[in-house]
C-alpha positions in Angstrom: 213.7 126.8 44.8 210.5 124.9 45.9 208.3 128.2 46.1 208.2 129.2 42.7 206.8 126.0 41.7 204.1 126.4 43.3 200.6 126.6 41.5 198.6 130.0 42.0 195.6 128.1 44.2 192.1 128.3 41.9 188.9 129.2 44.4 186.1 128.2 43.3 184.7 132.2 43.8 186.1 135.6 43.6 188.7 136.3 46.2 189.0 139.8 45.1 185.3 140.2 45.7 185.6 139.5 49.4 184.9 142.4 51.8 188.6 143.2 53.6 189.9 142.4 55.7 188.1 139.0 56.5 188.8 135.7 57.3 188.2 132.8 54.1 187.9 129.1 54.7 188.3 126.5 52.4 186.0 123.6 54.2 187.1 121.1 51.7 190.7 121.4 52.7 190.0 121.7 56.5 187.8 118.8 55.8 190.4 116.7 54.4 192.9 117.8 57.0 190.1 116.5 60.0 189.8 113.7 58.7 193.3 112.8 58.6 193.3 113.8 62.4 190.2 111.8 63.0 192.2 108.8 61.5 195.6 109.5 63.5 192.7 109.2 66.4 191.2 106.0 65.7 194.6 104.7 64.4 196.0 105.3 68.0 193.7 105.7 70.5 194.6 109.0 71.0 192.4 112.0 71.6 192.4 115.2 69.6 191.2 118.2 70.8 190.7 122.0 68.8 193.5 124.7 70.5 191.1 127.6 71.0 193.9 129.9 71.6 195.0 129.0 67.7 192.0 128.7 66.2 188.4 129.7 67.3 186.8 129.9 64.2 183.1 129.6 65.6 181.8 129.2 62.2 183.6 126.0 61.7 182.7 124.2 64.8 179.9 122.0 63.7 181.9 120.5 61.0 185.2 120.1 63.7 183.2 118.7 66.0 182.6 115.7 63.7 185.8 114.9 64.1 187.5 116.1 67.2 186.5 115.1 70.6 186.8 118.7 72.3 188.7 121.7 72.5 191.8 123.2 75.2 191.7 126.2 76.5 193.7 128.8 78.4 191.7 130.4 80.7 188.3 131.2 81.7 186.7 132.6 78.7 187.9 130.3 76.7 186.9 127.3 79.2 183.4 128.6 78.5 183.3 129.3 74.9 184.8 125.7 74.2 182.0 124.0 76.7 178.9 126.3 75.5 179.8 126.7 71.5 182.3 124.0 70.8 180.8 121.0 73.3 183.0 117.9 73.9 185.6 117.7 76.1 187.2 121.0 77.6 190.8 120.3 79.0 192.3 124.1 80.7 196.0 124.9 81.2 197.0 128.3 82.9 200.4 129.1 84.8 198.0 130.1 87.6 194.1 131.2 88.4 193.3 133.5 90.6 190.4 132.5 93.1 188.0 133.8 90.6 189.3 132.1 87.7 189.5 128.9 89.3 185.4 129.0 90.2 184.8 129.8 86.4 186.8 127.2 85.2 185.7 124.6 87.7 182.2 125.1 86.2 183.1 124.0 82.7 186.6 122.3 82.1 186.6 118.6 82.3 190.7 118.5 82.8 192.8 121.1 84.5 196.7 120.9 84.5 198.9 122.6 86.1 202.8 123.6 86.5 202.7 122.2 89.9 200.3 121.7 92.3 201.2 125.1 94.0 200.6 127.2 91.0 196.9 125.6 90.6 195.4 129.0 92.7 196.4 132.1 94.3 193.8 131.3 96.4 194.1 130.4 100.8 191.6 127.8 99.8 193.6 124.9 97.9 192.8 124.1 94.5 193.0 120.3 95.7 190.2 121.7 98.1 187.7 122.6 95.5 188.3 119.8 93.1 186.2 117.9 95.4 183.0 119.7 94.4 184.3 119.5 90.8 184.1 116.4 88.4 187.1 118.3 86.3 190.3 115.6 86.9 193.3 117.5 87.8 196.9 116.3 85.9 
């Protein structure tokens, strides 16, 4: 089996000395992976965003923003985190937004995605009318 042939990783610190629970990030490995993503962006013209739902480790944001152009958010709180803490582009998606959520999302998002135009809000004021007051692109 392939897993039996894997060597035990060697860390430049005592893993046992870390408090538990703890999240430990190998900055060198993270930087290596980010450099690959940056190369994909340069070669393809694509813009790669950090998905905050899957990786919201604020302490790494200074490093990650050197390589990625922004963040994706799945609601108002992640949109605010992306805008205020990471910077760059903020793309937001949710199956539906309440009136209050839409007001917050429009303050922070550069791009908002919907399942359909009708899912943009449960509000009596459709999202496309609110969009006129916001620079966010909707798609």
